N, C-alpha and C positions, 0 to 999 in steps of 0.2 A: 858592653864596647870600651876599650883598652883605651887609657890613661892616656890624656894628649896634653902635654901641659900649655899651651896655645890653638884651644878648639878654636874656626873659623863659626862666628852666628852666621857668617853670608853662609857656607854648605852646610847648619844646619837647617838655618832656618827661612834662609830660600833671599835672592842681592833684594834690594827696594830700589836696583834702579831703573826707574818707568819712567822710560820720553824724555832721557837724558836730550838725544838731541834736541830741543825745543825749548828745554830749561837753559836758561839762564849760571853759565859758569862761576865760577871766584876765580882771581887769582893767586892761586897758596903755595907757601915756600915748602922745595920738598922735604925742611922741617916739620912741620910740622904734617905731616905728607899721611903719613903710617893709624894715624892720632885718628885721624878728621876723620878713618875708614872703618875702625872701627864705635866713633863714637855716629858716625850717617847708618850704621844697618841695626841704631836705635832709634823706635817712634819715639817722634813731638809728640802725640795727644790720639786721645784714648778710644780715636775711631777716624780707619784709613779712607785716603780720602776711597770717593769706588773703582778707581780707574783700578787700586788695591787690591781691593775685595776677596779678590782668588783664588789670594801667597801666602804660606803663611803669615802667622805675625809672629814679630820677634818678641821685643820684654822692651813690653817704653819703658826705657827704661827713663825721660823726665816727665814723664808723669804723671802727677799723681791726682789719686782718689778721688771724686768731685765729693764737698762736703759732702750733710747731709739735713735738705732743708729744717727748718729748726717752722716751729709751734706758732703761728702769729695769727693773731686776733681779725685778716684781713680775708677780702673775697679771693674765694683763690684763684678766682683769672689774673686778677693784680697780682699775684703770688710766686703763678707763674708767666707772669707778662715779665717779670726782674727774674726770674729762674732760669740761667745761663741754663742748666746742669739737663734740662731736657732737649737744648740738642746740640749738634756732630762740639764735642769742647777743640779748642787748642793751644797752646803755649802758655797765652799770656789767664786764662781764662782757667790753666791746669794748677796755676803759680796758686791762687785767689786775691785777684790783680783787683781787690774792686773798685767801679769808679763813685764819689763823692756825688752821687746823685738819688733823687726822689722818684724814678720814674718807677711804675707800676705796683704802688703800695696809697692809691687815689685812689677812692671808689669813683669807678666809669662811667655811672651812673651822676650823679653827682652833679647839679648847675650852680653856673656863678659868680665863686670863689673866682681868688684870686685865682688859686695853689691851682683850678681845672684851667683857669686861660693859660696858664704859664705851663703844664705840664700839655696843654693839647694844642698849643699853636705849634702852629708851619707852614712855610712860603709857597702856595699852589704857583703853577710854573702861569705861563702868562694865560694862555686860551684856556685854564680850569681859573680863572682870574675872574674870565671875563663872561664866562660862563653861569657864572654866583653872582656877580653882581646886576649882570640881567635874571639871577631863579628871586634875586629878593626883595629886586626893585617891580615885575610883572604882579598884576592883580591875580590873588591865589585864584592858581589854574588853569590859569592862563597861557602857560610856555613850560610845554613838553620837549626837551634839551634831545641831540643829535643821537638818534642810539650809543654808534662811538663809541662819542659819549657817559656813556652805562658800565656802571659794573656787574658783570652776571657771573656769578658765579656760580655750582653747583657739585655736588658727591659723586664720582664718578667713580668708582668703584661699586661695583652691581651688586654683593654680597656685601652680606658682614664677615667678615676675617674672625679666622678659626683659634683654636688653641694651636698653634703648633709642636708645643712641647709632649702634648701627648698623642699624635701620632706619628712625633719621632720612637714615642713610649712604644707603642703600638709596635710599634714593627719591630725592634730590639728585646724591649723583651718583654710581650703577647700580651693580650687584653684584661685577663688578669691584673696586673701591675700601676695600667693603664685605667682600671675600674677603681685605684686606691686614692689616683688626685681628687682636688678638693681647691678649684679654685675661685675669685669672689665673675660675676658677672656681670654688662650690663642686665641684665634680667634681675640680677639680685640688688640693684640698687636704686635709687628716685631716682626719678629721671631729672632731672635737674642739677647746678653747680653744685648742691653739696653731693650729688652720685657722682659726678667727672672730676672732685675734690679724692674721693672716697676710692678710684678705681685707680687713680695716680698711687695715693702712700700705699699706695697697695701693691705696686709696679705691674698695674693689670693693664696697660699704657696697649694691647689691641685692642680689647675690651673702650675702653674708654676709647676709637676711634670713635670704633660703633654708634658706643651713644654722642654722641660729637654730629654724627651722622644723623640720629634721629632723631634731635633737640634742631638741626640744621632744616633739617622738612618745617619746621612750628613754621621759619620762614621765606617757605619759599626758595627754600632753597640745595633740597638734600637731590635724591637722587631723582637725576633727569628734567633736573633744574638750571645745566646752566646753558646756556644764552636765557633761559629766560628773567626781564627788569624783579626787581621788588628794592622793598628797601631795605637802606641797611639803620645799623643802630649799633649802639659801644657793644652790646651785647650780642650779638650776628657779629663781627666786627674782631672782638676778644676771643668765640670757639671757635671760627674759621681761624685765629692764632691757633691757640691751645692746639688744634688739628692740626695744623702744618705743621708745630712743632712734633707731640707727639710724632711724626709722618717719619720725622727726620733721626726721630732716635729710637725708630722701629727700622731703619735704616731700607726704606724703604721712601728711595730717592724720586722715580718717579712715577708713583701720582703725587707724593709733594710736588713737585714740578709743576707734572700736571692739573692736576685745582689752583693751584699759587700760580699758575697763568695768566689768569684775568684781573684778580688786583695788580697786577703790571708792577710799577715803582708806588702804588699808592697814592696817584693824581689823577682819579678819572675826581669832577667836581662830586656824586654822589654818598664820597667816602666823608666830605666834611661836610661840616653844624650850615652850612650854610646854605647850601641845596634842600632841607626843608623847613624855609623860619616860622611857614603853619605849625612843627614840631617845638623847633625847638627859642623861635624869640628871636631869630638872626644871629645871638650867637656862634663867634668865628670859631676855628681851630678841625681840628681835624680831629674825625671820628675814631678812625681806628691810632691804638695805640705806638709809640715809636719804636719801641719792641718784637712789635709785628713790619714794621718798615724797618728795623737790620734785620732781623732773618729776613726776610724776600730778597734783600741787598747778600746775604751769607748766603743763601739756598743755591746758587751755580756753584760755588768753591764744594758742597756739597754733593753735589751731580757732576763731578771732574770735568768741572767751567772756573777757573777758580780770577782767569781773567777777565770774564765777565761778571765775577763778584766786585772786584779789584777797577771794574769803570764804575763799577753800584756805589759805592761804599764811597770808590772820589767824591761822586756826585751828595753823594748827603752830605759831607767831610762839604763839600762849598756852602753848599745851605744850612747849616749849624754854623757856618762863619761868616755868613751874610745873616742872618738872626746874632747873631752876638756883636754885629759891626752894627746894625742894627737900634740898637738897647743903650749900648756905648753915644748915640745921637742923640740919646731925647725915644726914641719912641720905640714901639711894640716890636715884639720879633718881627713879622713879619709888614711892618716896616710902614704900617696905620699913623699918628699921632694918639694916639689916645692920652692918657695919664693917665700915666703910672709912680706909686712912691717909692721912693729914698732906697726904704727894704724890698718893697717886695720889686727894685731892681732888683738890689740886689741882689737876690735869691734864684729869680730870673740868669742872672749870669751861674750862678753855681753849677745853677738844674744843667742848663745848656756844653759849659764846659765842661760837666759828668759827662754830658754826654754824648758833646765830639771826645768823647776819651774813650767809652763806650768801640766807635768809632777805631779811634787808631787802636783801638787792643783788635778787633778783626779785620785792621790795613796787615798787622804783623803776622794774623795768621792763615790769612792771603797770603804774605808771599811765601809764608814761608808752604806750603801745600805747589807756588811756581817756584819752590827754590832758588823763589828770589833774598838772595841774605842779609843780600849788600841789602835793600828796603831797608828788610822786616828789621835794620839796624838802623839805619836811619833814621827811625821810627822807636826804635825802642832809644837810641836817646836823646830823644826831640819828647819823650811823653819825661824823665826820669830828669829831666827839668824843668818841668813843669810844674809849676805854685803847689802843698801843697800832695803831689805825690806823695807813694811808697817808693820813694828813693831808696831804698836797702831790699824789696822787693826786686825793683827793678833793677837794677845791679844784679843781682839774684839771677837774676830769670839771662839775665844781657848777657852776664857771662854762657851761664848754658847754650845761649845762642851762639857764640863765641868756639867754644868746643863742636858744634854742633858744623861750624868749619873751619875747624879745625885747626884756630887760632889757642890755646894751650895756654900762650905766653898772656892774651889776651884777657883767657876769659880769669887766669890769679889771680890779673892785674883788678877785674871789675867784682868776685869771691873780696878781694883784701876792701874797700870802693863798701860792699855792701858790709864786710863785718864790722870795721870805722864806723857806715855809718849808726847803727843796730846797736853795738860796746855792751855790757853783763857775758852773763852767761853764754855760750854759745846754746840751740836751739834744733826744731827736727831741718830747717830748709838750710843752714849753715853743713848740720852733718854731710843734708844729702851731695850738697857743694862738694863735700870736700872727700864726698863718693865718688862721684862724675868728676869729678882733678883724676882722682886717683887710679877710674880706668881707662882715662884718655892718654895716664900715662903708665896704663898697663901694668901695676901695681893692687892685680884683683882683691891678695889677700891683703893689702890693704884697705883697700875701699867697702870687703865686705864687710870689716869690722864700724868703716864709718856711717854702711848702712844701715849693722846690725846697733850701735849706739842710740839710730835715727828708729828706729825700731821698735826699741826701749817707751823710747815716749811719745811712739805712735802703735804700740802691735799690729791695732787693722789694717793701717794701713798700707794697701796691693799691691801702689808702685815700689814703697822699700824693699817688701817681698818678695815684691817680682824682678829687683834690681841683685836682693841676697844671691838670689837664683842663676843668677845670667852669668854672676862673678863668678862663683862658685865651680861654674858649666862652662869658662875661659876656666878656671884653672882645672880642667879635665875631670873633674866628681862630677858623676853625670845623678847619681842615687844620689849623692847630699841635694840636690840643684833638685830633684822632684820631691824629697823627701820635705821640703822648708813650701813649695806649694800646699803637698800633701794635708802639712799639721795645721796650716791656713786657714784652710778646708774644716779641717776635724772641728778647729778651735769654733771661731766661726761661721760655719754656714751660710747662712740668712747673706754676708758680707762680702764676703773672702770668695763663693760664689762668680764671679765677676769673668767679664769678659775675656781682658784679654791675661787674666788668668790664666783660667782654662782654657784659653787658646795653646799659649807657650804649655802647660803640662801635657795638654796633647800631645802636642810637636815634641816633649821627652819621651811619652811615650814609646811613640810610636822608635824612639832610636834608640831606649832601655833594650826587648824583646819585643817576640810571637805573641809576648801577650798583653800587651798595652792597649788592644783591644776590649778582653774581658775590665781592664781597669779604667775604662774609656763611657763600656755600660753604669758601671756605677760609678764613676760622674753623675751618665746623664737619669738614672734614680735618684741623685742628691738634687739636682735640679728637680726632677718631676715634684720634691716635698717641699722644698725651697722656695722654685722663683714663681709668681708668675707667667711672666712671659720669657725670651729666653732668644736675642742676635740667632737669624739662620746661619748664620754663618759659624753658629757652634758649634747646633745643632748639626748639622753637616763637620766638623771635623769630630763629632763620636759615631756618630753609625756607619763614615762613610770611608 
């Protein structure tokens, strides 16, 4: 390829203008139009919406590599319940802006403590509330709710998921190469929570999904059990949360949506403790975790229906607001007149303000999926002014969002505010902000230097390496761009065999020469050696 001083990412990677006639447009001045075009060619998140899954991927210049979960002495389900790396990520979570709350790290099976009551609080709908009252006041064994009031899930996948990498290797490299592959499967681990933790930590997500099917069978919710009544427990619902989160992680969106459908918004009576008075002694609250509620609200967004997600997220936000109002009026979260100490009330307010913030993060990501940048910026501004918020991180995120809509001056102002709030020496975030600003101003050499400085602080950060490659590409240096990404894989194959980097490298190979197919096969060999799972989009790129 001949060097071109200003190559177009749209030309190389494909347009990103899906369904523009349905999306809200932003009225921008002509002055920032050119920069807006360049930034809009860059993805905001690590996982594209389902509508765009067949398009070539551009460098995700706004995306940051998910932090690796730290080893904790907690239940696996509690870990995954608070770990957004499992699902699809967006602008807020990529920027590592965390909410100050305790959700997910309390034992789900503990009974009776104030922390449990606080964590499990939720306001059911009026119909559900009446059913719970009837259930808790009836003579044991005499109350039988209508079928429509029951949550009746079941595993819908008829067969276990296979090893899609070994299938690709067999097709492209032969059976001898495939025979050398060795990974952890659901049959290699203990058939319990510990085994599930081991599979997820090894990256064997498909095997983990298979194991959840086996474990759910114990609760009468396995294959062929959808539509049949069964009892729910904290453990069974956390299994379902884990399964659906992993289905999203592996981009099995249609299956995730179908298997999640019986849960609705987790408002049916049998997912509340009061439904089982003989088991929980009248304990109030939701058996399902808050993170499960949030995942179910976000799920339509992953399935190409962000408007549905927005409706569900605002409903969650409204419920949380009512719970906070109840606390401020001296009541419990659900409005009941229970006595709570001032310190416990303060802890409850802190927890639910943190959870409200998490919902607002999801609303921002949903607004971005809808290209409703105005809504995203309004929510971001509100987050910036919340007490105790990481304001310098939020202003940095807001600046990147303003770049997305072409508002360079506004972005620079946000970056300046973030720098003033943080003070001290420049950190990785500030170098990345400078690089993004330089890209928007067509200063690709300057942007490359900023990303290079950021890379010195965090050499394994995939987002930064992708940005370095795209700056070289914009400058017409295709071979150098390829070298940056290849070196990342050679240096740290376990970490660098990341979806966004692989998609970009495959596309660059296609642009470089007819030898691209053999180079892709070499990548497939690396994936087979170092990865337990790989998205289908990657494998299709490698042998397509």
